[in-house]
C-alpha positions, 0 to 999 in steps of 0.5 A, spaced: 387 423 443 390 415 441 394 415 449 387 418 451 383 412 449 389 407 451 388 410 457 379 410 457 380 403 456 385 400 461 382 403 466 375 400 464 378 393 463 382 394 469 375 396 474 372 390 471 376 386 472 378 387 479 370 388 481 367 382 486 361 380 482 364 379 475 366 372 477 366 367 471 363 362 475 355 360 475 353 359 482 351 352 479 358 350 479 358 351 471 363 354 468 362 361 464 362 358 457 355 355 460 353 362 463 347 366 460 349 371 455 343 375 456 344 375 464 345 382 465 351 384 469 352 391 473 359 393 474 361 399 478 366 403 474 370 408 477 370 416 473 377 417 469 381 423 473 377 422 479 378 418 485 371 418 488 367 419 482 363 412 480 359 410 475 354 403 475 354 400 468 349 395 467 350 390 461 348 383 458 354 378 459 356 378 452 357 385 451 361 386 457 365 380 453 365 384 446 368 390 451 373 386 453 376 383 446 375 389 443 379 393 449 384 387 448 384 388 440 386 396 441 392 394 447 394 389 442 395 393 436 397 399 440 402 395 443 405 393 436 403 399 433 408 404 435 411 409 430 419 410 429 421 416 432 427 418 427 431 423 432 
């Protein structure tokens, strides 16, 4: 189950980072730190197990950032808490 969640997290974070409309700079030249956290951003995300099926997901900038942070924490936790095999 952990592998499925880990794989899904990687897929979502990778697909979100690859979207051309997800630039962190705002049109007026200000960085992402000055961007409106309530701005709605929509991204196309691939469905797991399909090369063609995609979903359009809309969230606020703050929600996308929280998802990114949570995914990063889960990846770090999975990589650092590997069980030792006693074979």
